[in-house]
N, C-alpha and C positions, 0 to 999 in steps of 0.2 A: 283242520281249522283253517279258515281263510285268512290270508295275510293281507293287510291293507297297505296301500301305497300312501306316500306322504300327501298326495293330492286328496285322496279319500279321507284321510285323517283330518286334514284341514277343513274339508267340507262338513264333516261331522262336528268338529269343534265349533265352527261358525253357527251351525244350526242349533247346537245345544246352547250356546251363548244367547242366540236370538230368543230361544224358548224361555230362558231364565229372565231375560229382559222384559218379555211380554207377560211374565207372571205365570206362565204355565208350569205345572209340576213336572219335574224331570227326576226319574229315579235311576240311581246308579247302584248296581249290586256287585259286590265283590264275588270272586269265584267261589269262595267259601260259603257266602250267603246263598248263591244259586244252588250249590250242592246241597246245602241244608234244606232249601225249599223243595228240591226234587226228592230228597230222602223222606220228607214229611208226607209225600203222596204215595210212597211205596206201600203195597198191600191194600190200598183202598180199592173198592169195587166201583166200577163205572155206574153212573146213575141209572142205567136201564138194565143192569144185570139182575136177573132173578125177579124182575117185575112181572106180575101176572098180566096175561092178555097180550103179550108181545110175540108169542110163538104159535105156529100152527093155526088151527081154526079160529082162535081168538084174536089173531092179528088183524088189523084194519085193512090190510091189502091182501088178505087170503084169497086165492083164486081157485080154490077147490083142489089144491094139491097137484096141479099140473104146471110144468115149466118146460121150456124148449132149449135145447142145446144149439150152438151156432151151426152145427152140421145138419140140423133138421130133426134130430132125435127128440122124441117126446119122453119126458120123465114124469113118473107118477110118484107121489109122496107115499112111502110105505116104510116107516121107520123100524118096523118089526121084521123086515126081510133080512135074512142073514148076509146078503151081499149088497145091501144098500150103500150109497156113498155117505160121506161124513155128514151131509145135510139131510139124510133120510130118504133120498130119491133113488128110484130104480128105472132103467130104461123100459119103456112100455113093451117093446117087441120081445124082450126077455120074459116079462110077466105073461104075455100072451102064449109064448111057447111053453113056459112052465105049466100053465093051466092046461094046455093041450096034452102034454106028456105025463102030467100028474106028479111031478117032482121038481125040486129046485135045480136049476142049471148050475153046473160047476163053473167057476170063474174061467176055466180054460176053454169051455165050449163057446162056439161062435154061432150067433143067429144072423143069417144072411137075408137081405131083402132081394128077392129074385128080380123084380123090375127096377131095382136101383133107387127107388123112392123111399127114403128113410122115414117119411111121414105115413106111408102106407103099411099099417101093422095088421092087416088081415092075415089070418092063419094060412090061407092059400098062397100068400105072397112071401111066406117065411120058410127058410130051410135051416137046419141045424147041422153043425159040423163039430166033430169031437175036439178039434184043435185049430189053432191059427194056421198050422202047417197044412192041414187038409184043405182049408179054405184057399190058401195060396196055390196048392198043388192043382186044384181044379180051375185055376185061372180067373178068379173073381176079383183080381186087383189089376187087370189090364196087362198081364204078362203075355208076351208074344209066344206063339208056338203051341198054345193050348187051345184046342177047339172048344168053344162054349156050346154045349148042347143041353137040352132039358134033362137028359139022362144023368148028367153030372150032379144034379140037385138031389138032395136027400129029403124031399118033402114028405110031410106026414099026411 
């Protein structure tokens, strides 16, 4: 809680007196009254919760289920996917790789963009690794001492 200095208290007092003199309505609520008002709103649902037409394809700003991450990754809306995020989106490069291999990728499996362009989700630009460790081991995070060759990639 913010502690007011005497100077601030005096300014507030003057402005309240001026408001009363001008005939403006000034409300003062005790702590108990404020607590009672806040408790009266507990359990209430926001005005837009559960309203039809505010989610998915029925929303006014629906863009076809595509969104972009700040790192350039493209996300596709797929709420039935077992590894979608809490908003129902999955990274497109993971969906492309899953379609190619015919199964869901495990959360531990890494899909690597060979040319480094996260927006380029062509299958020939994607490689899959069993773990983050394998991805690091082959030097795809700029580690020194590991020679980057095309043989290091496990392309399909």
